[in-house]
N, C-alpha and C positions, 0 to 999 in steps of 0.2 A: 377632200382628199386626203390619202396617206403620202405623196411625194414632197419630203420639205421642201425640195431644190426649186418644185416648178407650182405649186399649191399653193392656194392663198388662204388668208384667215377671212372667214364670214362673221365671226363672233367671236369676241376677246372678253376674256375676267380676270382683273387681276384684284387679290385680296391679302391688302398688305395689314399684316400684324405687328402692333407696337409691342414695345417689352412691357407694358402695364397692363397689356393685355386686350386692349381697344386696339378695334381695326377700319382701316377702310376701303373701299370696295368700288371698282370704275367697270363699267360694264355696257359695251355698245357691240351693234350689229354693223359691218361694215359691208360696201361695194367692193366685191375684190375685182373688179374692171373685167372680171371676164365668166361665162355661163357656169352657173353653178352644175356639176354635173348631177341629176337624177338620180344616180346611186349613191352620193351624199346626200342628197336631200330627203331622201329616206333614211337616213340615219337621223339628223340632226333636226329636221324638221323644218328648215329653210330653203326657201326657193327663188327664185331670180325677183319674182313679183316681191319680196317683202324685204328686197335690199337695193332695188331699183333706185332709192331717192336718198340711201344711205351715204355719208362721206366714207371717203376712202382711207386706206390705213395712213397716208402721209400727212392727216389732218390733225389724226391724236398723234403721231409717233415722237414728237418734242416732250409733249407731256407725261408719256410712257417712260421714255429713256429716263427723263427726270425721277420720277415715280420708281423706277426700280433702283435710282440712286442708293448705294451704302445700304444695299438690302440681302440678302441671303434668298435664295428660290428654293422653291418647292413646289413639289404636282407631283401626277402620277403620270410614268412614261414621259418625262419631262426633260430627260438625260438624250433621249433618241428622238422625240416628237415636237414637244411645245419648243423647246428652246430652238434648235436647230431652224423649225420654220420663221422662229419670231424673228433671227436673227438675218433669215434671210429679205424679209421682207423691210426690215431697218435697213440693208444694202441698198434696197430696189429704193428710197429714198434718201440716198446718200448717209445716213447716221450708225457710225461704227459701234455698234452695241459690242463692249468688249466682256464676254461671259465671264475672263479671266479675274476682273474684279470680283466675282461673287461668289460663293458659296454655294455648291446645290444639293440638295437632299431628294431622290426619290422614293415616293413610299411605295411605289408598285417594284423597285429591287429588293426592297427588305422585306416584303411579301413574299416574291418569289424565293431568295435567299431563305428565308425561317420557314416558308410551307414548301417545299420542292415538289411536293406530290398530291398538293391543293389543286381542284378543280375543278369548276374553270377559276381560271386567274386576273379575270379584268377587274374594270373598276368596282362593278356593282357586288361583284363579289367579296371584294378587298372588305367593303363597306359592311357586307350583311356579316363576314367573319368579326371585323374589329368595330363594330357598331351594333350589332343587332337589330339591323333593321333593313327594308327592302330600299333600294337607290328609285325614289318615282322621278320622273322626268330625266332621265343620264342621257348623254352626248348634248344638252343645256350646257353651255360655258359655266353660267353662273350654278347650276346644281352642283356639275362634277368638280368645278373649284371648288366650290364648301364643302361636299363630302370631302376631298381630299383633304381638306383642315381636318375636319373631324379623325378619320382616318389615322395621320399622323399624330394624333396629339391620342389618340388610342393605343397605339402602337407602341408609343411609349413606355403608356403603364402596360401594354398587354405582354412585353419584354424588358425584365427588368435589369436585365444584363444590358441593356443596348447603354451607349454614352449619353448623357443626355445634354450634347451640343451637337452642331453642324459638323462641324470638323472632324468631330469624334465618331460621327456614324457611318461619318465617309470614307473615313482610315478604318472602320470594321467591316464592311462591305466592300470594299476597294480589290479587285483582284487586278489592277493593273499592277504588270513589272515597270523593273527599273529599266529596262532598255525600251519600254514602247513608247512612241511619242503621238501617236492619237489613245484614244479611251479603250478600243477595242483590238488593240496589239497590229494591226492590219500593217504600221508603219514601225520598224524597228532601227534604234541604231546598231552598228556592227564596227569593227575594230577599225575598217578601212572606209565606215561613211553611212549610207541611210538606206535599208536593204527593205523590201518587204516581207511582211512577215505571215503570209500565208502565200494559198494558191501554187502553181507549177514553180513560180520563179521566187519561191520565198528562200530568204535566206543572201537573195542574188542583191547586187545595188541597182535603186531604181533608175539612176541614170544611166547605166549600163544598157538595164531591160529599155529604153526610152532609144538610147540608139539602135536596138537590133531587133528590137518589135514594138515598136510607137502601136498600133495597134492593139496592143493588148492593154496599153493605157487606155487609149481612147476606147477601149469596152468597159474599164474599169468608169471610166468620166460617165456614160450612159446607160449603166447598169443599176441595181437597186444597192448601191454603197453608202456609206454614210455621207454625209454632207462636211463631217472631219478630213476624211480621206483624198475626199475630190478635190475639196479647200486647196489640201495640201499639195496634191499634183498640181493645180493649176498653178500656184504662187510658186512652186520652185520649178515647174518644168516649163512656164510659161503657154499653157494650155488655155484656150478658150473656151 
């Protein structure tokens, strides 16, 4: 599914690229522990019968955590989808995956920023634009991950003005303001504390809103907002 808070991973692929150009890939199907919605199965082609005897995420969690150690992370829409989904899966098995230890580069953000009028804007479109090929087997995690690596490599060549390192790329595309606490500016620092950066309470202290309109906080926690925003509210306002 598309809800990073509640949905589960049914297939993962991680491709580690070493400085010498060599690479190592891990790819597994998982039993998510819940029924796979038919709408999702029709997209990625994985049905309940395919994963009924597969292991749960927890079987691979520790080795995955180790696999990511010391690495930067790249992907397509990885900042808003893959990474938050993965962090939540780790939490369910009591592993604190500290994303602050990793630089992240999102090839989708590069595509959208550099080609704002390009349509469509999905992975298949990016693959065709930068790699000059049709993406066969899209939505298989292995196909998507390998395509993403090709896209990122091609983007570096396609845009010669891009920095040649991940930290530089992130700064080049960062729209985050100095007073933003989260990536989207939904939570901001103000002179007397932490405030909302959006909506009807924009500029008002979050602690004050909790006192006067706690239902608004509950609405955010139930609505389609980022996991980063929800996690902050739960942690600092003791919301469950």
